[in-house]
C-alpha positions as CSV (number, residue, x, y, z in Angstrom):
1,X,94.2,170.0,99.5
2,X,94.6,167.5,102.7
3,X,97.3,169.0,105.4
4,X,99.1,165.7,106.4
5,X,100.1,166.7,110.0
6,X,103.1,165.4,112.1
7,X,103.5,165.9,115.8
8,X,103.4,169.6,116.6
9,X,101.9,170.9,113.4
10,X,98.8,172.5,113.5
11,X,96.5,174.1,110.4
12,X,93.8,176.9,109.7
13,X,90.7,175.1,109.9
14,X,88.1,176.7,106.9
15,X,85.0,175.9,108.4
16,X,83.4,175.2,111.9
17,X,81.5,172.4,111.2
18,X,83.4,169.2,111.3
19,X,83.5,165.2,111.8
20,X,87.0,164.0,113.0
21,X,87.0,160.5,111.9
22,X,89.3,157.7,113.9
23,X,90.1,154.5,111.9
24,X,92.4,152.6,115.1
25,X,92.0,148.9,113.6
26,X,91.3,148.0,116.9
27,X,88.2,149.0,119.3
28,X,89.4,152.0,121.5
29,X,86.9,154.5,123.4
30,X,86.5,158.1,122.1
31,X,86.3,161.3,123.7
32,X,87.0,164.8,124.0
33,X,87.5,167.7,126.3
34,X,86.4,171.3,126.2
35,X,89.1,173.7,127.4
36,X,89.5,177.5,128.3
37,X,91.9,179.6,126.6
38,X,94.7,178.2,129.0
39,X,93.3,174.3,128.3
40,X,92.0,173.5,131.4
41,X,88.7,171.3,131.4
42,X,86.4,173.4,133.6
43,X,84.6,170.5,135.4
44,X,83.0,166.8,134.3
45,X,80.2,169.0,132.1
46,X,83.2,169.6,129.4
47,X,84.0,166.2,128.9
48,X,82.5,164.1,126.2
49,X,82.3,160.3,126.4
50,X,80.5,157.3,126.3
51,X,79.2,157.6,129.5
52,X,77.4,161.1,128.3
53,X,78.4,161.6,125.1
54,X,77.0,164.8,124.2
55,X,77.7,168.4,124.4
56,X,76.6,171.6,122.9
57,X,78.8,171.6,119.6
58,X,80.0,168.0,120.4
59,X,78.9,164.4,120.1
60,X,80.7,161.4,120.3
61,X,80.4,157.6,120.3
62,X,78.8,155.7,123.0
63,X,80.7,153.0,122.8
64,X,84.6,151.3,121.8
65,X,84.7,150.6,118.0
66,X,87.6,150.8,115.7
67,X,86.1,153.3,113.9
68,X,84.5,156.5,115.4
69,X,82.6,159.7,114.3
70,X,82.8,162.4,116.1
71,X,80.7,165.4,115.1
72,X,82.0,168.9,116.2
73,X,80.3,172.4,115.5
74,X,82.6,175.1,116.9
75,X,80.1,177.6,116.9
76,X,77.7,175.8,119.0
77,X,80.5,175.0,122.0
78,X,79.6,176.5,125.3
79,X,81.0,180.2,126.1
80,X,84.5,180.1,127.2
81,X,85.2,177.0,125.2
82,X,88.3,177.6,123.5
83,X,90.3,174.1,123.2
84,X,88.8,170.8,122.0
85,X,90.8,167.7,122.8
86,X,90.2,164.8,121.3
87,X,91.3,161.8,123.4
88,X,91.7,157.9,122.4
89,X,92.2,155.0,125.0
90,X,92.2,151.7,124.8
91,X,89.1,149.7,126.5
92,X,89.6,147.9,130.6
93,X,89.4,144.2,130.6
94,X,87.9,143.8,127.1
95,X,90.4,141.1,126.5
96,X,92.0,143.4,123.9
97,X,95.5,144.7,123.8
98,X,96.7,146.7,126.8
99,X,99.4,149.3,124.8
100,X,98.5,151.4,121.4
101,X,102.4,150.0,120.9
102,X,101.0,146.7,119.9
103,X,98.2,147.7,117.7
104,X,98.3,149.6,114.1
105,X,98.9,153.5,114.6
106,X,95.9,155.3,114.8
107,X,94.6,157.6,112.0
108,X,92.8,160.9,113.0
109,X,91.0,163.2,109.9
110,X,89.5,166.2,110.3
111,X,86.9,166.2,107.5
112,X,83.7,168.4,106.0
113,X,80.2,167.3,106.7
114,X,80.6,166.2,103.1
115,X,83.6,164.2,103.9
116,X,86.4,166.4,102.4
117,X,89.6,165.8,104.4
118,X,90.9,169.1,105.9
119,X,93.9,167.7,107.6
120,X,95.1,163.9,108.9
121,X,97.3,162.5,111.0
122,X,99.1,159.0,112.1
123,X,99.5,158.6,115.8
124,X,102.8,156.9,115.1
125,X,105.8,156.6,117.8
126,X,103.4,154.8,120.6
127,X,104.7,152.3,122.8
128,X,103.7,151.3,126.2
129,X,100.9,154.0,126.6
130,X,96.9,152.8,126.6
131,X,95.9,156.5,126.1
132,X,96.9,159.4,124.0
133,X,95.7,162.7,123.4
134,X,95.4,163.0,119.5
135,X,94.9,165.9,118.3
136,X,93.2,169.5,119.5
137,X,91.5,172.0,118.1
138,X,91.8,175.4,119.4
139,X,91.0,179.3,118.9
140,X,93.5,181.5,117.8
141,X,93.2,185.3,116.9
142,X,89.3,184.6,115.7
143,X,90.3,181.7,113.9
144,X,89.9,178.4,114.7
145,X,92.9,175.8,114.0
146,X,94.0,171.8,114.9
147,X,97.2,170.6,116.3
148,X,98.4,167.5,115.8
149,X,99.4,166.4,119.7
150,X,100.0,162.8,119.6
151,X,101.2,162.8,123.3
152,X,100.4,159.3,124.9
153,X,99.9,158.3,128.8
154,X,101.5,154.8,130.0
155,X,99.5,155.7,132.7
156,X,96.2,155.5,131.0
157,X,93.0,156.9,131.0
158,X,93.5,158.6,134.2
159,X,96.8,160.3,133.7
160,X,95.4,161.9,130.6
161,X,92.6,163.5,132.3
162,X,94.7,164.5,135.3
163,X,96.8,166.3,133.0
164,X,94.5,167.9,131.6
165,X,93.4,169.5,135.2
166,X,90.6,167.1,135.8
167,X,89.5,166.7,140.1
168,X,89.0,163.0,140.9
169,X,90.2,161.8,137.6
170,X,90.6,158.1,138.8
171,X,86.9,157.7,139.3
172,X,86.0,159.5,136.2
173,X,88.0,157.1,134.6
174,X,86.2,154.2,136.0
175,X,82.9,155.2,135.0
176,X,84.3,155.5,131.5
177,X,85.7,152.3,131.6
178,X,82.2,151.0,133.0
179,X,80.2,152.9,130.4
180,X,82.5,151.1,128.1
181,X,82.3,147.9,129.5
182,X,78.0,147.8,129.4
183,X,78.7,149.0,125.4
184,X,80.6,145.9,124.5
185,X,78.3,143.7,126.2
186,X,75.7,144.9,124.4
187,X,77.1,145.3,120.9
188,X,77.3,142.9,118.3
189,X,80.5,142.9,116.2
190,X,81.0,145.9,113.9
191,X,81.0,144.8,110.4
192,X,84.5,144.3,108.3
193,X,85.5,148.1,107.0
194,X,85.5,149.7,103.8
195,X,88.6,148.8,101.9
196,X,90.1,152.2,102.2
197,X,89.8,152.2,106.2
198,X,91.2,148.5,106.2
199,X,94.1,150.2,104.0
200,X,94.4,152.8,106.3
201,X,94.5,150.2,109.7
202,X,97.9,148.7,108.1
203,X,99.1,151.7,106.7
204,X,98.3,154.7,108.6
205,X,96.6,156.3,105.2
206,X,94.5,155.2,101.8
207,X,96.8,155.4,99.6
208,X,100.2,154.7,101.1
209,X,101.4,158.1,102.0
210,X,104.1,158.5,104.2
211,X,104.0,159.6,107.6
212,X,106.6,162.0,109.7
213,X,108.2,160.4,113.0
214,X,107.9,162.7,116.3
215,X,110.5,164.9,116.5
216,X,113.9,163.9,117.6
217,X,114.0,164.3,121.3
218,X,116.2,167.2,122.7
219,X,119.3,167.1,124.6
220,X,118.7,167.4,128.6
221,X,118.5,171.1,128.9
222,X,119.8,172.4,132.7
223,X,116.6,174.5,132.9
224,X,113.5,173.7,131.5
225,X,110.8,176.3,131.4
226,X,108.7,174.8,134.2
227,X,108.4,175.1,137.7
228,X,108.9,171.8,139.4
229,X,107.2,172.6,142.6
230,X,103.8,172.6,140.6
231,X,104.4,169.8,137.9
232,X,105.4,167.6,140.0
233,X,107.5,168.0,138.0
234,X,106.4,169.0,134.5
235,X,104.3,172.2,133.5
236,X,104.5,173.3,133.2
237,X,104.1,175.8,135.0
238,X,101.2,173.8,136.5
239,X,99.6,171.2,136.5
240,X,97.3,173.4,135.6
241,X,95.4,175.5,138.6
242,X,95.7,179.3,139.3
243,X,93.1,181.3,140.1
244,X,91.8,184.3,138.1
245,X,93.5,187.4,138.2
246,X,92.8,190.0,141.0
247,X,94.6,192.9,143.0
248,X,96.9,190.1,144.2
249,X,97.7,188.0,141.1
250,X,98.7,184.2,142.2
251,X,101.8,183.4,142.0
252,X,102.9,181.6,138.7
253,X,105.6,181.7,136.7
254,X,105.2,182.9,132.6
255,X,106.2,182.5,129.6
256,X,107.8,182.2,130.2
257,X,108.7,181.0,133.5
258,X,111.6,179.1,133.8
259,X,112.3,176.4,136.0
260,X,115.2,174.3,137.6
261,X,115.1,170.4,137.3
262,X,111.6,169.5,135.8
263,X,112.1,166.5,133.6
264,X,111.9,167.6,130.1
265,X,111.7,165.0,127.3
266,X,114.9,163.9,127.6
267,X,114.2,162.8,131.1
268,X,112.9,159.5,130.1
269,X,108.8,161.0,130.3
270,X,106.4,161.8,127.1
271,X,106.2,165.2,126.1
272,X,104.0,167.3,128.2
273,X,101.7,169.3,125.3
274,X,99.6,171.2,128.7
275,X,99.7,174.9,128.9
276,X,101.2,176.1,131.9
277,X,99.3,177.5,135.0
278,X,95.9,177.0,133.2
279,X,92.7,178.8,134.8
280,X,90.0,177.0,135.1
281,X,88.0,179.9,134.5
282,X,88.2,181.8,131.3
283,X,87.2,185.8,132.7
284,X,84.9,187.4,131.1
285,X,86.2,190.6,129.4
286,X,86.4,189.6,125.9
287,X,89.6,190.5,123.5
288,X,89.7,193.7,121.5
289,X,88.0,193.2,117.9
290,X,90.8,192.6,114.6
291,X,90.9,194.7,112.3
292,X,88.9,192.6,108.9
293,X,91.5,190.5,106.8
294,X,92.0,190.9,103.6
295,X,90.5,187.7,101.4
296,X,93.0,185.0,101.5
297,X,95.2,186.8,104.5
298,X,95.5,185.9,107.6
299,X,93.6,188.2,110.3
300,X,95.5,191.2,111.7
301,X,97.3,191.1,114.9
302,X,96.1,193.3,117.6
303,X,97.8,193.4,121.3
304,X,95.4,192.1,123.5
305,X,93.6,190.0,121.7
306,X,93.8,186.9,124.6
307,X,91.2,187.0,127.4
308,X,91.7,188.2,130.9
309,X,90.7,190.5,133.1
310,X,92.1,193.1,132.4
311,X,94.7,194.2,129.3
312,X,97.9,193.2,131.6
313,X,96.4,190.1,131.8
314,X,95.4,189.9,128.0
315,X,99.2,190.6,127.4
316,X,100.4,188.5,129.4
317,X,98.6,185.0,127.8
318,X,98.7,186.9,124.4
319,X,102.8,186.2,125.0
320,X,101.8,182.8,126.5
321,X,100.2,181.9,122.9
322,X,102.9,183.3,120.8
323,X,105.7,181.4,122.7
324,X,103.7,178.2,122.0
325,X,103.0,178.7,118.9
326,X,106.5,179.8,118.1
327,X,107.5,176.2,120.0
328,X,105.1,174.2,117.8
329,X,105.8,175.9,114.6
330,X,110.0,174.9,114.7
331,X,109.4,171.5,116.0
332,X,106.6,170.6,112.8
333,X,109.7,172.1,110.6
334,X,112.2,170.2,112.1
335,X,110.4,166.7,112.4
336,X,109.3,167.3,108.4
337,X,113.3,168.1,107.9
338,X,114.1,165.2,109.5
339,X,111.6,163.1,107.6
340,X,112.8,164.4,104.2
341,X,116.4,163.0,105.4
342,X,115.2,159.7,106.5
343,X,113.0,158.8,103.5
344,X,115.6,159.9,101.1
345,X,118.2,157.7,103.1
346,X,115.2,154.8,102.5
347,X,114.9,155.0,99.4
348,X,118.6,155.3,98.5
349,X,118.9,152.2,100.3
350,X,115.8,150.5,98.9
351,X,117.3,151.4,95.0
352,X,121.0,150.8,95.8
353,X,119.9,147.2,97.2
354,X,119.0,146.0,93.2
355,X,121.8,145.6,91.5
356,X,120.5,146.4,88.3
357,X,120.8,149.7,89.8
358,X,124.8,149.7,90.7
359,X,125.1,149.3,86.7
360,X,125.2,152.5,84.4
361,X,123.3,155.6,85.3
362,X,120.4,154.0,87.1
363,X,122.0,154.7,91.0
364,X,122.4,158.3,89.7
365,X,119.0,159.1,88.9
366,X,117.8,157.0,92.1
367,X,120.0,159.1,94.1
368,X,118.9,162.5,92.1
369,X,115.2,161.6,92.7
370,X,115.3,160.9,95.9
371,X,117.5,163.9,96.5
372,X,115.0,165.5,94.7
373,X,111.8,164.6,96.7
374,X,114.0,165.6,100.0
375,X,114.8,169.0,98.7
376,X,110.6,169.3,97.6
377,X,109.5,168.2,101.5
378,X,112.7,170.8,103.0
379,X,111.3,173.4,100.9
380,X,107.6,173.2,101.2
381,X,108.2,172.7,105.3
382,X,110.2,176.0,105.0
383,X,107.4,177.4,103.3
384,X,105.2,176.6,105.8
385,X,107.5,178.1,108.5
386,X,108.1,181.2,107.2
387,X,104.9,182.0,106.6
388,X,104.0,181.2,110.6
389,X,107.1,183.1,111.6
390,X,106.0,186.1,109.4
391,X,102.2,186.2,111.2
392,X,104.4,186.0,114.5
393,X,106.8,188.5,114.4
394,X,103.9,190.5,112.9
395,X,102.3,190.1,116.1
396,X,105.5,190.7,118.2
397,X,105.3,194.2,116.2
398,X,102.2,194.7,117.7
399,X,102.3,193.7,121.0
400,X,105.8,194.8,122.0
401,X,105.2,198.7,122.3
402,X,101.8,197.5,123.8
403,X,103.4,196.0,126.4
404,X,103.6,197.7,130.1
405,X,106.4,198.9,131.8
406,X,107.0,195.2,134.1
407,X,106.5,193.7,130.7
408,X,108.5,195.8,128.2
409,X,112.5,196.0,127.9
410,X,114.7,198.9,129.0
411,X,114.6,200.8,125.7
412,X,111.1,200.6,125.6
413,X,109.7,204.7,126.2
414,X,107.3,203.1,128.5
415,X,109.9,203.4,131.3
416,X,110.9,207.3,130.9
417,X,107.3,207.5,131.8
418,X,106.7,205.3,134.8
419,X,105.1,205.9,137.7
420,X,105.1,203.6,141.1
421,X,102.0,201.8,141.2
422,X,99.6,201.3,143.7
423,X,99.2,197.6,143.0
424,X,101.8,194.8,142.0
425,X,101.5,193.7,138.4
426,X,100.8,190.4,137.1
427,X,104.6,189.1,136.0
428,X,107.8,191.1,135.3
429,X,110.1,190.5,132.1
430,X,113.6,189.1,132.7
431,X,114.8,188.2,129.2
432,X,114.0,187.2,126.0
433,X,113.8,183.5,124.2
434,X,114.7,183.1,120.6
435,X,115.0,180.2,118.4
436,X,117.9,179.5,115.6
437,X,115.4,179.6,113.1
438,X,114.7,183.2,114.0
439,X,116.8,185.1,116.1
440,X,115.1,188.2,115.7
441,X,111.5,186.9,117.0
442,X,112.2,187.4,120.5
443,X,109.4,186.0,122.8
444,X,109.6,188.0,126.7
445,X,110.6,186.0,129.0
446,X,108.3,186.9,132.2
447,X,108.1,185.5,135.7
448,X,104.9,185.9,137.8
449,X,104.7,187.9,140.6
450,X,105.0,187.6,143.9
451,X,108.0,185.5,142.7
452,X,107.5,181.8,143.5
453,X,111.5,181.0,143.6
454,X,114.5,182.4,143.7
455,X,117.0,183.6,140.8
456,X,120.3,182.5,140.3
457,X,123.1,185.0,137.6
458,X,125.7,182.7,136.5
459,X,128.9,184.4,137.1
460,X,130.5,181.2,136.1
461,X,132.8,181.0,132.7
462,X,131.7,177.7,132.2
463,X,128.0,179.0,131.9
464,X,128.2,179.6,128.0
465,X,130.6,179.9,124.9
466,X,130.0,183.7,124.9
467,X,131.3,183.9,128.8
468,X,134.2,181.3,128.1
469,X,135.5,184.1,125.7
470,X,135.2,186.9,128.3
471,X,137.9,188.1,131.0
472,X,136.8,187.0,134.8
473,X,136.5,189.8,136.4
474,X,134.5,191.5,133.5
475,X,132.1,188.8,133.4
476,X,131.8,188.7,136.9
477,X,130.9,192.8,136.9
478,X,127.8,192.2,134.2
479,X,126.6,189.3,136.3
480,X,126.3,192.0,139.1
481,X,124.8,194.6,137.1
482,X,122.1,192.2,135.6
483,X,121.3,191.2,139.3
484,X,121.3,195.0,140.2
485,X,119.4,195.5,136.9
486,X,116.7,193.0,138.0
487,X,116.5,194.7,141.6
488,X,115.9,197.9,140.2
489,X,112.8,196.8,138.2
490,X,111.7,194.8,140.9
491,X,111.7,198.1,143.5
492,X,110.3,199.9,140.4
493,X,106.9,197.7,140.0
494,X,105.9,197.3,143.9
495,X,103.8,200.0,145.6
496,X,106.0,202.0,147.7
497,X,107.2,200.3,150.5
498,X,106.3,197.2,149.9
499,X,109.6,195.5,148.3
500,X,113.0,195.7,150.0
501,X,116.4,194.6,149.3
502,X,119.2,193.8,151.3
503,X,122.9,192.9,149.6
504,X,125.6,190.7,151.0
505,X,128.8,191.3,149.6
506,X,131.4,189.4,152.1
507,X,134.3,191.2,150.0
508,X,133.1,194.7,149.1
509,X,134.2,193.4,145.8
510,X,130.5,194.8,143.9
511,X,130.8,198.4,145.2
512,X,130.7,199.9,141.6
513,X,127.8,197.7,139.7
514,X,125.8,198.3,143.6
515,X,126.1,202.4,143.2
516,X,123.5,202.9,141.6
517,X,121.4,201.5,144.4
518,X,123.3,202.4,147.4
519,X,123.4,206.7,145.8
520,X,119.5,206.0,145.3
521,X,119.3,205.2,148.5
522,X,116.6,202.3,147.7
523,X,118.1,199.4,149.6
524,X,117.2,198.2,153.1
525,X,121.0,198.9,154.5
526,X,124.5,199.5,153.4
527,X,125.5,196.1,151.9
528,X,126.3,193.6,154.4
529,X,130.5,193.0,154.0
530,X,132.4,190.2,156.6
531,X,131.6,187.4,158.7
532,X,129.2,189.6,161.0
533,X,127.6,191.4,158.1
534,X,126.4,187.7,156.6
535,X,125.4,186.7,160.2
536,X,123.3,189.5,160.7
537,X,121.5,189.8,157.5
538,X,120.9,185.9,157.4
539,X,119.9,186.6,160.9
540,X,117.4,189.1,160.3
541,X,115.7,187.2,157.0
542,X,115.3,183.8,158.7
543,X,114.0,185.4,161.3
544,X,111.2,186.9,159.2
545,X,110.9,183.7,158.1
546,X,110.2,182.1,161.0
547,X,108.0,184.1,162.9
548,X,105.9,185.0,159.4
549,X,105.2,181.1,159.7
550,X,104.3,180.5,162.8
551,X,101.7,183.6,162.1
552,X,100.3,182.1,159.1
553,X,100.1,178.9,161.1
554,X,98.5,180.2,163.8
555,X,96.0,182.0,161.7
556,X,97.5,185.0,164.5
557,X,99.1,187.5,161.7
558,X,98.5,190.4,164.5
559,X,100.6,189.1,167.1
560,X,103.4,189.7,164.5
561,X,105.9,192.3,166.4
562,X,105.4,196.1,165.1
563,X,109.0,196.1,163.6
564,X,108.8,193.4,161.3
565,X,108.5,194.3,157.9
566,X,105.8,192.3,156.5
567,X,106.6,193.5,152.8
568,X,108.1,190.9,149.8
569,X,112.1,191.3,150.6
570,X,114.9,190.1,148.2
571,X,118.2,189.7,149.4
572,X,121.4,189.7,146.5
573,X,124.2,187.9,147.4
574,X,127.5,188.4,145.5
575,X,129.9,186.1,144.7
576,X,128.6,183.1,146.6
577,X,129.7,180.7,148.5
578,X,133.3,182.9,149.5
579,X,132.4,184.2,153.0
580,X,129.6,182.1,153.8
581,X,130.7,179.4,156.4
582,X,128.4,175.8,157.2
583,X,125.8,177.8,159.2
584,X,125.4,180.4,156.9
585,X,125.4,177.8,154.2
586,X,122.2,176.2,155.6
587,X,120.5,179.5,156.5
588,X,120.8,180.2,152.3
589,X,119.2,176.8,152.2
590,X,116.6,177.1,154.3
591,X,115.4,180.8,153.0
592,X,115.7,179.5,149.5
593,X,113.0,176.4,150.1
594,X,110.8,178.2,153.0
595,X,111.5,182.0,151.9
596,X,108.8,182.1,149.0
597,X,105.9,181.2,150.8
598,X,106.3,184.1,152.9
599,X,107.5,187.1,150.8
600,X,111.6,186.5,150.8
601,X,113.7,185.9,148.0
602,X,117.1,185.1,146.6
603,X,118.9,186.8,144.1
604,X,122.1,184.9,144.1
605,X,125.6,186.1,141.7
606,X,127.8,182.7,141.4
607,X,130.0,180.6,139.9
608,X,128.4,176.9,140.7
609,X,131.8,175.8,139.5
610,X,133.1,177.5,143.0
611,X,130.7,176.1,144.8
612,X,132.1,172.8,144.7
613,X,134.1,172.3,147.2
614,X,130.8,172.4,149.1
615,X,129.9,169.0,147.4
616,X,126.5,167.8,146.6
617,X,124.7,169.7,149.6
618,X,124.5,172.6,147.6
619,X,122.7,171.1,144.7
620,X,119.5,171.3,146.1
621,X,120.2,175.2,146.4
622,X,121.0,175.2,142.6
623,X,118.1,173.4,141.9
624,X,115.3,175.6,143.4
625,X,116.8,178.8,142.1
626,X,115.7,179.9,138.0
627,X,119.4,180.3,136.4
628,X,119.6,183.0,133.9
629,X,123.2,184.3,132.5
630,X,124.8,187.8,131.8
631,X,125.0,186.9,128.4
632,X,123.2,185.0,125.4
633,X,123.5,181.3,126.5
634,X,120.9,178.3,125.2
635,X,120.3,176.7,128.5
636,X,116.6,176.7,128.7
637,X,114.1,174.3,127.2
638,X,109.7,175.0,127.1
639,X,107.5,172.5,128.2
640,X,106.1,171.4,124.7
641,X,108.7,169.8,122.7
642,X,111.9,170.5,124.7
643,X,113.2,173.4,122.5
644,X,116.8,174.4,123.5
645,X,115.8,178.8,123.4
646,X,118.3,181.0,123.7
647,X,118.2,183.6,126.8
648,X,119.1,186.7,125.8
649,X,119.2,188.8,128.9
650,X,117.7,192.5,129.3
651,X,120.2,195.3,129.0
652,X,120.1,199.2,129.2
653,X,120.6,200.7,126.2
654,X,124.4,202.2,125.7
655,X,123.8,206.4,127.4
656,X,120.9,205.4,128.6
657,X,120.3,206.8,131.8
658,X,116.8,205.0,132.2
659,X,118.1,202.7,135.4
660,X,119.2,205.9,137.5
661,X,115.5,207.2,136.8
662,X,113.7,204.3,137.8
663,X,115.5,204.0,141.0
664,X,114.9,208.0,141.8
665,X,111.1,207.3,140.6
666,X,111.6,204.8,143.6
667,X,112.9,207.0,146.1
668,X,110.9,210.1,145.1
669,X,107.4,207.7,146.0
670,X,109.0,206.3,149.1
671,X,109.5,210.1,150.5
672,X,105.8,210.7,149.9
673,X,104.4,207.7,151.3
674,X,106.7,208.8,153.9
675,X,108.2,205.1,154.4
């Protein structure tokens, strides 16, 4: 049975030798790129295009045409290739259309070598785009799947190649178009397509099967899961470059690495389907082998089945894969349900517009038939979603117990046996994410270490519906307790003496929540209070940023003062902006902007509404921080389809003394190291 995919939906491939057939109704350029597990194209040798049409396991056409057949042998792909992305582009300077919105929707089919269709996808809803990522074949748990992508690029082929991490994409796009131009000059007009293909050109499928529209844009979320500093803005967490993990991992946010002001789908740009912080080369370590699956059953999940240099990196990448799979599975389900509703409305309009159906029972029968079709489509979509959710839940059940302390929740027993490490981990868990389709399926929210940006714990009652129902004092205390728990986690995962925590509590109102840090003796100094204390801490950290920046620029690290602590520094600020004058606010903004690059980070507890008296001057500060909440709130959005994800803060189990035990271990490790 052929799977008719909608944007974001995936389907398992039953075989590895395939054909990808493209019917566009107008000459288009067809190409394909290979990507590693994160989707990064390692170089031009991983790109098949008219000027270089063959790669191991992949062959594309040498000229623009209305119909293409791409040959794919997934088992013959180069080592390290985990994705094949099929690209379509309109030829430049050929006198044809310049945007896909002016031509029939391209139709793409994945078939076996005998021509049997496995999956089809019609690229609807294109307008000003002149290039589009049509679909991708990707490896997941030793099985290959196809995913309908359909992301268009108004900037054309160069923009599309840049989105995949290709170096000098404009030059490569130009050489591809030159090869196409030479091919057009040599070619003769192709024969007319068969009848079935002509029907496809006009309708999108040979049997007039309807296709679902893309997922509707999500409402603009305050916080997309992207890093604006690397995306420009969008994913995402990147574009797409980072070095392989070594002793000092690259500073990248992780899946869950959230950001503040990146443009999501609702910001007017196309959805970015790229994966965050893509690596240029897949590490050599193979994933563990999965247990053999029963016939007709999905493969049994295994913790750490992604690639990586270490188990921690494999788990990190696996969590990213789970996050992406959940986002796309839910997007496909929501799109299918919306399509079912839309088709029912259209059928009812057509039936009731006929005067003959307004008399007798014909109209009632038409309504019943339309609703029955809607229910059938929605039911099939839900079955597919439930199957995908069950597989992800099984994977989560295997992954969660295998997580190291830095990735684990406070209730995980691994924390009770935790020892302060000699190297910093790859990432840190700061919460969980889930979608309403299955609230018990939680994806860890990880941020890469060292931190690339600070965090803001929103203590305002307008932060969420749950916060609005809480007492103000209770909410502020909860927000400060959340900040203390995050500071304790950071102290616990850094080697002894390589991470220091400073606290500013202008009015001394956070003595209760700060007690665990103070009593354990792990702070760099007593919490600063009053104008003098605020000024002293800010001056100390500002001086550190200035000195380290000058030493880095001059390549003179040996010239730093001997009393300067070059370890990572965290400044916890309670109840901002109370106790801050204009000079202090300026210094804080400076630390937020310049500090992360030289190891100084902010963790603020604040109510943005209370800072409104400063006007827009603080807007850059808020945007530079990752906003999290002390209670559950749906304020984060993924970088692929823009779902509003519910963020759940990490909580310490009632009656547990894990926080005190962790801080005691930090203090003991420091004493043993003489720090």
